[in-house]
Jmol script that loads the backbone (N, CA, C; Angstrom):
load data "model"
ATOM      1  N   UNK A   1    -100.276 248.780 -31.953  1.00  0.00           N
ATOM      2  CA  UNK A   1     -99.821 247.803 -32.895  1.00  0.00           C
ATOM      3  C   UNK A   1     -99.499 248.460 -34.235  1.00  0.00           C
ATOM      4  N   UNK A   2    -100.356 249.348 -34.695  1.00  0.00           N
ATOM      5  CA  UNK A   2    -100.080 250.010 -35.965  1.00  0.00           C
ATOM      6  C   UNK A   2     -98.831 250.870 -35.885  1.00  0.00           C
ATOM      7  N   UNK A   3     -98.541 251.398 -34.701  1.00  0.00           N
ATOM      8  CA  UNK A   3     -97.309 252.187 -34.532  1.00  0.00           C
ATOM      9  C   UNK A   3     -96.078 251.310 -34.740  1.00  0.00           C
ATOM     10  N   UNK A   4     -96.149 250.087 -34.256  1.00  0.00           N
ATOM     11  CA  UNK A   4     -95.017 249.171 -34.441  1.00  0.00           C
ATOM     12  C   UNK A   4     -94.815 248.872 -35.921  1.00  0.00           C
ATOM     13  N   UNK A   5     -95.902 248.712 -36.661  1.00  0.00           N
ATOM     14  CA  UNK A   5     -95.792 248.455 -38.092  1.00  0.00           C
ATOM     15  C   UNK A   5     -95.241 249.691 -38.791  1.00  0.00           C
ATOM     16  N   UNK A   6     -95.665 250.871 -38.352  1.00  0.00           N
ATOM     17  CA  UNK A   6     -95.164 252.107 -38.962  1.00  0.00           C
ATOM     18  C   UNK A   6     -93.668 252.251 -38.716  1.00  0.00           C
ATOM     19  N   UNK A   7     -93.217 251.892 -37.520  1.00  0.00           N
ATOM     20  CA  UNK A   7     -91.787 251.937 -37.217  1.00  0.00           C
ATOM     21  C   UNK A   7     -91.025 250.947 -38.099  1.00  0.00           C
ATOM     22  N   UNK A   8     -91.624 249.786 -38.334  1.00  0.00           N
ATOM     23  CA  UNK A   8     -91.019 248.791 -39.207  1.00  0.00           C
ATOM     24  C   UNK A   8     -90.857 249.352 -40.617  1.00  0.00           C
ATOM     25  N   UNK A   9     -91.878 250.033 -41.100  1.00  0.00           N
ATOM     26  CA  UNK A   9     -91.823 250.611 -42.442  1.00  0.00           C
ATOM     27  C   UNK A   9     -90.686 251.622 -42.537  1.00  0.00           C
ATOM     28  N   UNK A  10     -90.588 252.515 -41.557  1.00  0.00           N
ATOM     29  CA  UNK A  10     -89.552 253.541 -41.582  1.00  0.00           C
ATOM     30  C   UNK A  10     -88.159 252.961 -41.519  1.00  0.00           C
ATOM     31  N   UNK A  11     -87.931 252.021 -40.623  1.00  0.00           N
ATOM     32  CA  UNK A  11     -86.603 251.433 -40.464  1.00  0.00           C
ATOM     33  C   UNK A  11     -86.234 250.565 -41.664  1.00  0.00           C
ATOM     34  N   UNK A  12     -87.207 249.839 -42.179  1.00  0.00           N
ATOM     35  CA  UNK A  12     -86.913 248.916 -43.268  1.00  0.00           C
ATOM     36  C   UNK A  12     -86.612 249.647 -44.573  1.00  0.00           C
ATOM     37  N   UNK A  13     -87.265 250.740 -44.826  1.00  0.00           N
ATOM     38  CA  UNK A  13     -87.033 251.474 -46.070  1.00  0.00           C
ATOM     39  C   UNK A  13     -85.604 252.000 -46.150  1.00  0.00           C
ATOM     40  N   UNK A  14     -85.020 252.323 -45.021  1.00  0.00           N
ATOM     41  CA  UNK A  14     -83.653 252.825 -45.004  1.00  0.00           C
ATOM     42  C   UNK A  14     -82.675 251.742 -45.435  1.00  0.00           C
ATOM     43  N   UNK A  15     -82.957 250.506 -45.125  1.00  0.00           N
ATOM     44  CA  UNK A  15     -82.035 249.410 -45.382  1.00  0.00           C
ATOM     45  C   UNK A  15     -82.252 248.723 -46.735  1.00  0.00           C
ATOM     46  N   UNK A  16     -83.124 249.236 -47.587  1.00  0.00           N
ATOM     47  CA  UNK A  16     -83.371 248.612 -48.870  1.00  0.00           C
ATOM     48  C   UNK A  16     -84.283 247.404 -48.807  1.00  0.00           C
ATOM     49  N   UNK A  17     -84.920 247.192 -47.702  1.00  0.00           N
ATOM     50  CA  UNK A  17     -85.881 246.106 -47.519  1.00  0.00           C
ATOM     51  C   UNK A  17     -87.206 246.590 -48.052  1.00  0.00           C
ATOM     52  N   UNK A  18     -87.990 245.823 -48.698  1.00  0.00           N
ATOM     53  CA  UNK A  18     -87.899 244.401 -49.002  1.00  0.00           C
ATOM     54  C   UNK A  18     -87.434 244.151 -50.433  1.00  0.00           C
ATOM     55  N   UNK A  19     -86.858 243.006 -50.620  1.00  0.00           N
ATOM     56  CA  UNK A  19     -86.389 242.614 -51.944  1.00  0.00           C
ATOM     57  C   UNK A  19     -87.333 241.609 -52.594  1.00  0.00           C
ATOM     58  N   UNK A  20     -88.311 241.117 -51.844  1.00  0.00           N
ATOM     59  CA  UNK A  20     -89.297 240.161 -52.367  1.00  0.00           C
ATOM     60  C   UNK A  20     -90.626 240.409 -51.650  1.00  0.00           C
ATOM     61  N   UNK A  21     -91.718 239.801 -52.107  1.00  0.00           N
ATOM     62  CA  UNK A  21     -93.019 240.023 -51.461  1.00  0.00           C
ATOM     63  C   UNK A  21     -93.023 239.626 -49.989  1.00  0.00           C
ATOM     64  N   UNK A  22     -93.838 240.338 -49.217  1.00  0.00           N
ATOM     65  CA  UNK A  22     -93.976 240.103 -47.780  1.00  0.00           C
ATOM     66  C   UNK A  22     -95.290 239.384 -47.540  1.00  0.00           C
ATOM     67  N   UNK A  23     -95.301 238.485 -46.588  1.00  0.00           N
ATOM     68  CA  UNK A  23     -96.501 237.734 -46.237  1.00  0.00           C
ATOM     69  C   UNK A  23     -96.970 238.161 -44.860  1.00  0.00           C
ATOM     70  N   UNK A  24     -98.262 238.514 -44.745  1.00  0.00           N
ATOM     71  CA  UNK A  24     -98.869 238.818 -43.452  1.00  0.00           C
ATOM     72  C   UNK A  24     -99.791 237.661 -43.114  1.00  0.00           C
ATOM     73  N   UNK A  25     -99.463 236.915 -42.068  1.00  0.00           N
ATOM     74  CA  UNK A  25    -100.285 235.797 -41.627  1.00  0.00           C
ATOM     75  C   UNK A  25    -101.307 236.338 -40.629  1.00  0.00           C
ATOM     76  N   UNK A  26    -102.583 236.152 -40.957  1.00  0.00           N
ATOM     77  CA  UNK A  26    -103.678 236.567 -40.077  1.00  0.00           C
ATOM     78  C   UNK A  26    -104.271 235.288 -39.497  1.00  0.00           C
ATOM     79  N   UNK A  27    -104.340 235.210 -38.176  1.00  0.00           N
ATOM     80  CA  UNK A  27    -104.719 233.957 -37.520  1.00  0.00           C
ATOM     81  C   UNK A  27    -106.221 233.778 -37.356  1.00  0.00           C
ATOM     82  N   UNK A  28    -107.023 234.491 -38.125  1.00  0.00           N
ATOM     83  CA  UNK A  28    -108.471 234.300 -38.081  1.00  0.00           C
ATOM     84  C   UNK A  28    -109.001 234.175 -39.510  1.00  0.00           C
ATOM     85  N   UNK A  29    -110.247 233.717 -39.623  1.00  0.00           N
ATOM     86  CA  UNK A  29    -110.836 233.448 -40.929  1.00  0.00           C
ATOM     87  C   UNK A  29    -111.040 234.723 -41.741  1.00  0.00           C
ATOM     88  N   UNK A  30    -111.053 234.569 -43.037  1.00  0.00           N
ATOM     89  CA  UNK A  30    -111.277 235.694 -43.945  1.00  0.00           C
ATOM     90  C   UNK A  30    -112.683 236.262 -43.750  1.00  0.00           C
ATOM     91  N   UNK A  31    -112.784 237.578 -43.894  1.00  0.00           N
ATOM     92  CA  UNK A  31    -114.082 238.242 -43.813  1.00  0.00           C
ATOM     93  C   UNK A  31    -114.373 238.894 -42.482  1.00  0.00           C
ATOM     94  N   UNK A  32    -113.610 238.583 -41.453  1.00  0.00           N
ATOM     95  CA  UNK A  32    -113.830 239.169 -40.143  1.00  0.00           C
ATOM     96  C   UNK A  32    -113.121 240.509 -39.989  1.00  0.00           C
ATOM     97  N   UNK A  33    -113.294 241.111 -38.814  1.00  0.00           N
ATOM     98  CA  UNK A  33    -112.687 242.409 -38.545  1.00  0.00           C
ATOM     99  C   UNK A  33    -111.167 242.341 -38.586  1.00  0.00           C
ATOM    100  N   UNK A  34    -110.598 241.303 -38.008  1.00  0.00           N
ATOM    101  CA  UNK A  34    -109.138 241.154 -38.025  1.00  0.00           C
ATOM    102  C   UNK A  34    -108.599 240.985 -39.428  1.00  0.00           C
ATOM    103  N   UNK A  35    -109.335 240.268 -40.272  1.00  0.00           N
ATOM    104  CA  UNK A  35    -108.932 240.090 -41.662  1.00  0.00           C
ATOM    105  C   UNK A  35    -108.980 241.424 -42.403  1.00  0.00           C
ATOM    106  N   UNK A  36    -110.035 242.197 -42.159  1.00  0.00           N
ATOM    107  CA  UNK A  36    -110.134 243.508 -42.809  1.00  0.00           C
ATOM    108  C   UNK A  36    -108.994 244.424 -42.371  1.00  0.00           C
ATOM    109  N   UNK A  37    -108.641 244.377 -41.079  1.00  0.00           N
ATOM    110  CA  UNK A  37    -107.521 245.162 -40.589  1.00  0.00           C
ATOM    111  C   UNK A  37    -106.219 244.720 -41.249  1.00  0.00           C
ATOM    112  N   UNK A  38    -106.025 243.415 -41.346  1.00  0.00           N
ATOM    113  CA  UNK A  38    -104.826 242.895 -41.996  1.00  0.00           C
ATOM    114  C   UNK A  38    -104.715 243.332 -43.442  1.00  0.00           C
ATOM    115  N   UNK A  39    -105.831 243.327 -44.155  1.00  0.00           N
ATOM    116  CA  UNK A  39    -105.818 243.745 -45.561  1.00  0.00           C
ATOM    117  C   UNK A  39    -105.596 245.251 -45.697  1.00  0.00           C
ATOM    118  N   UNK A  40    -106.157 246.013 -44.758  1.00  0.00           N
ATOM    119  CA  UNK A  40    -105.936 247.457 -44.760  1.00  0.00           C
ATOM    120  C   UNK A  40    -104.455 247.772 -44.547  1.00  0.00           C
ATOM    121  N   UNK A  41    -103.860 247.129 -43.543  1.00  0.00           N
ATOM    122  CA  UNK A  41    -102.447 247.354 -43.243  1.00  0.00           C
ATOM    123  C   UNK A  41    -101.573 246.864 -44.402  1.00  0.00           C
ATOM    124  N   UNK A  42    -101.919 245.712 -44.976  1.00  0.00           N
ATOM    125  CA  UNK A  42    -101.141 245.185 -46.098  1.00  0.00           C
ATOM    126  C   UNK A  42    -101.182 246.145 -47.287  1.00  0.00           C
ATOM    127  N   UNK A  43    -102.332 246.745 -47.516  1.00  0.00           N
ATOM    128  CA  UNK A  43    -102.447 247.714 -48.603  1.00  0.00           C
ATOM    129  C   UNK A  43    -101.544 248.920 -48.359  1.00  0.00           C
ATOM    130  N   UNK A  44    -101.529 249.415 -47.124  1.00  0.00           N
ATOM    131  CA  UNK A  44    -100.681 250.558 -46.787  1.00  0.00           C
ATOM    132  C   UNK A  44     -99.202 250.191 -46.850  1.00  0.00           C
ATOM    133  N   UNK A  45     -98.852 248.987 -46.412  1.00  0.00           N
ATOM    134  CA  UNK A  45     -97.458 248.547 -46.496  1.00  0.00           C
ATOM    135  C   UNK A  45     -97.018 248.381 -47.947  1.00  0.00           C
ATOM    136  N   UNK A  46     -97.928 247.895 -48.799  1.00  0.00           N
ATOM    137  CA  UNK A  46     -97.613 247.781 -50.224  1.00  0.00           C
ATOM    138  C   UNK A  46     -97.280 249.141 -50.806  1.00  0.00           C
ATOM    139  N   UNK A  47     -98.077 250.153 -50.440  1.00  0.00           N
ATOM    140  CA  UNK A  47     -97.806 251.512 -50.921  1.00  0.00           C
ATOM    141  C   UNK A  47     -96.474 252.039 -50.385  1.00  0.00           C
ATOM    142  N   UNK A  48     -96.206 251.784 -49.107  1.00  0.00           N
ATOM    143  CA  UNK A  48     -94.998 252.309 -48.468  1.00  0.00           C
ATOM    144  C   UNK A  48     -93.730 251.615 -48.974  1.00  0.00           C
ATOM    145  N   UNK A  49     -93.792 250.304 -49.130  1.00  0.00           N
ATOM    146  CA  UNK A  49     -92.613 249.532 -49.534  1.00  0.00           C
ATOM    147  C   UNK A  49     -92.412 249.472 -51.042  1.00  0.00           C
ATOM    148  N   UNK A  50     -93.472 249.761 -51.806  1.00  0.00           N
ATOM    149  CA  UNK A  50     -93.435 249.568 -53.261  1.00  0.00           C
ATOM    150  C   UNK A  50     -93.121 248.107 -53.589  1.00  0.00           C
ATOM    151  N   UNK A  51     -93.638 247.232 -52.763  1.00  0.00           N
ATOM    152  CA  UNK A  51     -93.467 245.788 -52.910  1.00  0.00           C
ATOM    153  C   UNK A  51     -94.774 245.122 -52.471  1.00  0.00           C
ATOM    154  N   UNK A  52     -95.144 244.031 -53.110  1.00  0.00           N
ATOM    155  CA  UNK A  52     -96.394 243.344 -52.811  1.00  0.00           C
ATOM    156  C   UNK A  52     -96.398 242.791 -51.383  1.00  0.00           C
ATOM    157  N   UNK A  53     -97.493 243.022 -50.654  1.00  0.00           N
ATOM    158  CA  UNK A  53     -97.708 242.452 -49.326  1.00  0.00           C
ATOM    159  C   UNK A  53     -98.972 241.612 -49.417  1.00  0.00           C
ATOM    160  N   UNK A  54     -98.857 240.324 -49.139  1.00  0.00           N
ATOM    161  CA  UNK A  54     -99.941 239.367 -49.306  1.00  0.00           C
ATOM    162  C   UNK A  54    -100.472 238.942 -47.950  1.00  0.00           C
ATOM    163  N   UNK A  55    -101.800 238.921 -47.796  1.00  0.00           N
ATOM    164  CA  UNK A  55    -102.438 238.451 -46.571  1.00  0.00           C
ATOM    165  C   UNK A  55    -102.749 236.977 -46.727  1.00  0.00           C
ATOM    166  N   UNK A  56    -102.337 236.188 -45.745  1.00  0.00           N
ATOM    167  CA  UNK A  56    -102.612 234.754 -45.739  1.00  0.00           C
ATOM    168  C   UNK A  56    -103.375 234.420 -44.463  1.00  0.00           C
ATOM    169  N   UNK A  57    -104.624 233.997 -44.603  1.00  0.00           N
ATOM    170  CA  UNK A  57    -105.437 233.632 -43.447  1.00  0.00           C
ATOM    171  C   UNK A  57    -105.128 232.198 -43.047  1.00  0.00           C
ATOM    172  N   UNK A  58    -104.728 232.018 -41.795  1.00  0.00           N
ATOM    173  CA  UNK A  58    -104.422 230.696 -41.244  1.00  0.00           C
ATOM    174  C   UNK A  58    -105.216 230.528 -39.961  1.00  0.00           C
ATOM    175  N   UNK A  59    -106.522 230.340 -40.115  1.00  0.00           N
ATOM    176  CA  UNK A  59    -107.421 230.246 -38.972  1.00  0.00           C
ATOM    177  C   UNK A  59    -107.425 228.844 -38.385  1.00  0.00           C
ATOM    178  N   UNK A  60    -107.810 228.772 -37.132  1.00  0.00           N
ATOM    179  CA  UNK A  60    -107.988 227.490 -36.476  1.00  0.00           C
ATOM    180  C   UNK A  60    -107.178 227.357 -35.204  1.00  0.00           C
ATOM    181  N   UNK A  61    -107.676 226.517 -34.317  1.00  0.00           N
ATOM    182  CA  UNK A  61    -107.018 226.205 -33.047  1.00  0.00           C
ATOM    183  C   UNK A  61    -106.739 227.463 -32.229  1.00  0.00           C
ATOM    184  N   UNK A  62    -107.668 228.415 -32.284  1.00  0.00           N
ATOM    185  CA  UNK A  62    -107.572 229.655 -31.512  1.00  0.00           C
ATOM    186  C   UNK A  62    -106.289 230.424 -31.803  1.00  0.00           C
ATOM    187  N   UNK A  63    -105.842 230.395 -33.050  1.00  0.00           N
ATOM    188  CA  UNK A  63    -104.675 231.151 -33.463  1.00  0.00           C
ATOM    189  C   UNK A  63    -103.386 230.369 -33.520  1.00  0.00           C
ATOM    190  N   UNK A  64    -103.383 229.170 -33.007  1.00  0.00           N
ATOM    191  CA  UNK A  64    -102.146 228.393 -32.929  1.00  0.00           C
ATOM    192  C   UNK A  64    -101.642 227.997 -34.317  1.00  0.00           C
ATOM    193  N   UNK A  65    -102.541 227.729 -35.254  1.00  0.00           N
ATOM    194  CA  UNK A  65    -102.112 227.377 -36.613  1.00  0.00           C
ATOM    195  C   UNK A  65    -101.369 228.552 -37.254  1.00  0.00           C
ATOM    196  N   UNK A  66    -101.874 229.759 -37.047  1.00  0.00           N
ATOM    197  CA  UNK A  66    -101.176 230.942 -37.558  1.00  0.00           C
ATOM    198  C   UNK A  66     -99.814 231.124 -36.915  1.00  0.00           C
ATOM    199  N   UNK A  67     -99.741 230.903 -35.606  1.00  0.00           N
ATOM    200  CA  UNK A  67     -98.467 231.024 -34.889  1.00  0.00           C
ATOM    201  C   UNK A  67     -97.470 229.999 -35.411  1.00  0.00           C
ATOM    202  N   UNK A  68     -97.923 228.761 -35.596  1.00  0.00           N
ATOM    203  CA  UNK A  68     -97.018 227.728 -36.108  1.00  0.00           C
ATOM    204  C   UNK A  68     -96.520 228.063 -37.511  1.00  0.00           C
ATOM    205  N   UNK A  69     -97.375 228.664 -38.316  1.00  0.00           N
ATOM    206  CA  UNK A  69     -96.961 229.064 -39.661  1.00  0.00           C
ATOM    207  C   UNK A  69     -95.821 230.076 -39.591  1.00  0.00           C
ATOM    208  N   UNK A  70     -95.951 231.042 -38.692  1.00  0.00           N
ATOM    209  CA  UNK A  70     -94.921 232.072 -38.555  1.00  0.00           C
ATOM    210  C   UNK A  70     -93.645 231.490 -37.952  1.00  0.00           C
ATOM    211  N   UNK A  71     -93.786 230.650 -36.947  1.00  0.00           N
ATOM    212  CA  UNK A  71     -92.616 230.057 -36.294  1.00  0.00           C
ATOM    213  C   UNK A  71     -91.822 229.191 -37.272  1.00  0.00           C
ATOM    214  N   UNK A  72     -92.523 228.490 -38.146  1.00  0.00           N
ATOM    215  CA  UNK A  72     -91.852 227.594 -39.083  1.00  0.00           C
ATOM    216  C   UNK A  72     -91.366 228.289 -40.355  1.00  0.00           C
ATOM    217  N   UNK A  73     -91.617 229.577 -40.484  1.00  0.00           N
ATOM    218  CA  UNK A  73     -91.127 230.309 -41.644  1.00  0.00           C
ATOM    219  C   UNK A  73     -89.702 230.790 -41.371  1.00  0.00           C
ATOM    220  N   UNK A  74     -88.947 231.067 -42.407  1.00  0.00           N
ATOM    221  CA  UNK A  74     -87.568 231.544 -42.202  1.00  0.00           C
ATOM    222  C   UNK A  74     -87.568 232.873 -41.429  1.00  0.00           C
ATOM    223  N   UNK A  75     -86.653 233.064 -40.510  1.00  0.00           N
ATOM    224  CA  UNK A  75     -86.595 234.312 -39.731  1.00  0.00           C
ATOM    225  C   UNK A  75     -85.902 235.431 -40.509  1.00  0.00           C
ATOM    226  N   UNK A  76     -86.465 235.780 -41.665  1.00  0.00           N
ATOM    227  CA  UNK A  76     -85.832 236.758 -42.540  1.00  0.00           C
ATOM    228  C   UNK A  76     -86.577 238.089 -42.613  1.00  0.00           C
ATOM    229  N   UNK A  77     -87.659 238.230 -41.848  1.00  0.00           N
ATOM    230  CA  UNK A  77     -88.398 239.481 -41.829  1.00  0.00           C
ATOM    231  C   UNK A  77     -89.441 239.611 -42.919  1.00  0.00           C
ATOM    232  N   UNK A  78     -89.675 238.560 -43.683  1.00  0.00           N
ATOM    233  CA  UNK A  78     -90.656 238.615 -44.758  1.00  0.00           C
ATOM    234  C   UNK A  78     -91.981 237.968 -44.379  1.00  0.00           C
ATOM    235  N   UNK A  79     -92.126 237.544 -43.134  1.00  0.00           N
ATOM    236  CA  UNK A  79     -93.392 237.012 -42.641  1.00  0.00           C
ATOM    237  C   UNK A  79     -93.781 237.799 -41.403  1.00  0.00           C
ATOM    238  N   UNK A  80     -94.920 238.477 -41.475  1.00  0.00           N
ATOM    239  CA  UNK A  80     -95.448 239.236 -40.350  1.00  0.00           C
ATOM    240  C   UNK A  80     -96.661 238.498 -39.800  1.00  0.00           C
ATOM    241  N   UNK A  81     -97.056 238.822 -38.567  1.00  0.00           N
ATOM    242  CA  UNK A  81     -98.143 238.104 -37.903  1.00  0.00           C
ATOM    243  C   UNK A  81     -99.145 239.094 -37.330  1.00  0.00           C
ATOM    244  N   UNK A  82    -100.421 238.830 -37.574  1.00  0.00           N
ATOM    245  CA  UNK A  82    -101.492 239.646 -37.020  1.00  0.00           C
ATOM    246  C   UNK A  82    -102.471 238.725 -36.308  1.00  0.00           C
ATOM    247  N   UNK A  83    -102.720 239.025 -35.042  1.00  0.00           N
ATOM    248  CA  UNK A  83    -103.604 238.201 -34.210  1.00  0.00           C
ATOM    249  C   UNK A  83    -104.420 239.122 -33.322  1.00  0.00           C
ATOM    250  N   UNK A  84    -105.720 238.895 -33.185  1.00  0.00           N
ATOM    251  CA  UNK A  84    -106.532 239.764 -32.332  1.00  0.00           C
ATOM    252  C   UNK A  84    -106.148 239.638 -30.860  1.00  0.00           C
ATOM    253  N   UNK A  85    -106.220 240.739 -30.147  1.00  0.00           N
ATOM    254  CA  UNK A  85    -105.840 240.746 -28.731  1.00  0.00           C
ATOM    255  C   UNK A  85    -106.722 239.867 -27.872  1.00  0.00           C
ATOM    256  N   UNK A  86    -107.977 239.764 -28.189  1.00  0.00           N
ATOM    257  CA  UNK A  86    -108.917 239.042 -27.335  1.00  0.00           C
ATOM    258  C   UNK A  86    -108.517 237.593 -27.114  1.00  0.00           C
ATOM    259  N   UNK A  87    -107.849 236.982 -28.064  1.00  0.00           N
ATOM    260  CA  UNK A  87    -107.485 235.574 -27.915  1.00  0.00           C
ATOM    261  C   UNK A  87    -105.995 235.349 -27.702  1.00  0.00           C
ATOM    262  N   UNK A  88    -105.187 236.413 -27.660  1.00  0.00           N
ATOM    263  CA  UNK A  88    -103.735 236.217 -27.587  1.00  0.00           C
ATOM    264  C   UNK A  88    -103.278 235.650 -26.250  1.00  0.00           C
ATOM    265  N   UNK A  89    -104.070 235.758 -25.212  1.00  0.00           N
ATOM    266  CA  UNK A  89    -103.655 235.198 -23.919  1.00  0.00           C
ATOM    267  C   UNK A  89    -103.717 233.679 -23.903  1.00  0.00           C
ATOM    268  N   UNK A  90    -104.430 233.076 -24.839  1.00  0.00           N
ATOM    269  CA  UNK A  90    -104.525 231.622 -24.855  1.00  0.00           C
ATOM    270  C   UNK A  90    -103.359 230.972 -25.594  1.00  0.00           C
ATOM    271  N   UNK A  91    -102.560 231.760 -26.286  1.00  0.00           N
ATOM    272  CA  UNK A  91    -101.419 231.210 -27.018  1.00  0.00           C
ATOM    273  C   UNK A  91    -100.209 231.166 -26.094  1.00  0.00           C
ATOM    274  N   UNK A  92     -99.561 230.049 -26.035  1.00  0.00           N
ATOM    275  CA  UNK A  92     -98.352 229.892 -25.231  1.00  0.00           C
ATOM    276  C   UNK A  92     -97.142 229.938 -26.153  1.00  0.00           C
ATOM    277  N   UNK A  93     -96.013 230.261 -25.607  1.00  0.00           N
ATOM    278  CA  UNK A  93     -94.791 230.379 -26.401  1.00  0.00           C
ATOM    279  C   UNK A  93     -94.486 229.057 -27.095  1.00  0.00           C
ATOM    280  N   UNK A  94     -94.271 229.086 -28.398  1.00  0.00           N
ATOM    281  CA  UNK A  94     -93.896 227.878 -29.133  1.00  0.00           C
ATOM    282  C   UNK A  94     -92.509 227.402 -28.711  1.00  0.00           C
ATOM    283  N   UNK A  95     -92.215 226.162 -28.994  1.00  0.00           N
ATOM    284  CA  UNK A  95     -90.934 225.593 -28.569  1.00  0.00           C
ATOM    285  C   UNK A  95     -89.928 225.503 -29.705  1.00  0.00           C
ATOM    286  N   UNK A  96     -90.241 226.071 -30.855  1.00  0.00           N
ATOM    287  CA  UNK A  96     -89.315 226.026 -31.981  1.00  0.00           C
ATOM    288  C   UNK A  96     -88.084 226.872 -31.671  1.00  0.00           C
ATOM    289  N   UNK A  97     -86.934 226.541 -32.249  1.00  0.00           N
ATOM    290  CA  UNK A  97     -85.694 227.269 -31.962  1.00  0.00           C
ATOM    291  C   UNK A  97     -85.751 228.761 -32.296  1.00  0.00           C
ATOM    292  N   UNK A  98     -86.490 229.152 -33.333  1.00  0.00           N
ATOM    293  CA  UNK A  98     -86.533 230.567 -33.704  1.00  0.00           C
ATOM    294  C   UNK A  98     -87.791 231.251 -33.175  1.00  0.00           C
ATOM    295  N   UNK A  99     -88.332 230.775 -32.074  1.00  0.00           N
ATOM    296  CA  UNK A  99     -89.592 231.297 -31.560  1.00  0.00           C
ATOM    297  C   UNK A  99     -89.420 232.559 -30.722  1.00  0.00           C
ATOM    298  N   UNK A 100     -88.210 233.036 -30.526  1.00  0.00           N
ATOM    299  CA  UNK A 100     -88.006 234.214 -29.698  1.00  0.00           C
ATOM    300  C   UNK A 100     -88.641 235.470 -30.283  1.00  0.00           C
ATOM    301  N   UNK A 101     -88.838 235.516 -31.597  1.00  0.00           N
ATOM    302  CA  UNK A 101     -89.430 236.693 -32.213  1.00  0.00           C
ATOM    303  C   UNK A 101     -90.949 236.701 -32.137  1.00  0.00           C
ATOM    304  N   UNK A 102     -91.571 235.596 -31.807  1.00  0.00           N
ATOM    305  CA  UNK A 102     -93.031 235.518 -31.808  1.00  0.00           C
ATOM    306  C   UNK A 102     -93.674 236.420 -30.756  1.00  0.00           C
ATOM    307  N   UNK A 103     -93.195 236.509 -29.503  1.00  0.00           N
ATOM    308  CA  UNK A 103     -93.863 237.404 -28.556  1.00  0.00           C
ATOM    309  C   UNK A 103     -93.902 238.849 -29.020  1.00  0.00           C
ATOM    310  N   UNK A 104     -92.917 239.296 -29.765  1.00  0.00           N
ATOM    311  CA  UNK A 104     -92.925 240.662 -30.264  1.00  0.00           C
ATOM    312  C   UNK A 104     -93.942 240.854 -31.378  1.00  0.00           C
ATOM    313  N   UNK A 105     -94.298 239.792 -32.077  1.00  0.00           N
ATOM    314  CA  UNK A 105     -95.261 239.895 -33.170  1.00  0.00           C
ATOM    315  C   UNK A 105     -96.688 239.946 -32.655  1.00  0.00           C
ATOM    316  N   UNK A 106     -96.922 239.414 -31.456  1.00  0.00           N
ATOM    317  CA  UNK A 106     -98.262 239.433 -30.872  1.00  0.00           C
ATOM    318  C   UNK A 106     -98.445 240.765 -30.162  1.00  0.00           C
ATOM    319  N   UNK A 107     -99.625 241.306 -30.250  1.00  0.00           N
ATOM    320  CA  UNK A 107     -99.867 242.655 -29.776  1.00  0.00           C
ATOM    321  C   UNK A 107     -99.676 242.834 -28.271  1.00  0.00           C
ATOM    322  N   UNK A 108     -99.843 241.791 -27.491  1.00  0.00           N
ATOM    323  CA  UNK A 108     -99.625 241.883 -26.037  1.00  0.00           C
ATOM    324  C   UNK A 108     -98.794 240.690 -25.572  1.00  0.00           C
ATOM    325  N   UNK A 109     -97.880 240.928 -24.675  1.00  0.00           N
ATOM    326  CA  UNK A 109     -97.131 239.778 -24.148  1.00  0.00           C
ATOM    327  C   UNK A 109     -98.030 238.902 -23.272  1.00  0.00           C
ATOM    328  N   UNK A 110     -97.800 237.630 -23.294  1.00  0.00           N
ATOM    329  CA  UNK A 110     -98.594 236.745 -22.437  1.00  0.00           C
ATOM    330  C   UNK A 110     -97.977 236.681 -21.062  1.00  0.00           C
ATOM    331  N   UNK A 111     -98.784 236.327 -20.118  1.00  0.00           N
ATOM    332  CA  UNK A 111     -98.334 236.242 -18.715  1.00  0.00           C
ATOM    333  C   UNK A 111     -98.658 234.890 -18.150  1.00  0.00           C
TER     334      UNK A 111
END
end "model"
wireframe off; spacefill off
backbone 0.3
color backbone group
């Protein structure tokens, strides 16, 4: 997962991205291991992008609230999603029109 974020950093810097702050939606409560990982990655992305990266915890419903937040955000690349692998199999593909990018944001594809 961190490799995918590193690839994002490399590709995005070439294109002049980002022009505004980036939001990382973490689908678990603040203070847990996943939250600490999200804040660690956000700190590194802030250094790499020279742009603020903000962690937003959207816990509840086994990650579905976080997924809905990402699905309902504009598909402009300024909202990233972090979800622990242990619960990602319980999330089903959302039915929103721009939901095609969500499986790539989750660390493992569902089956």
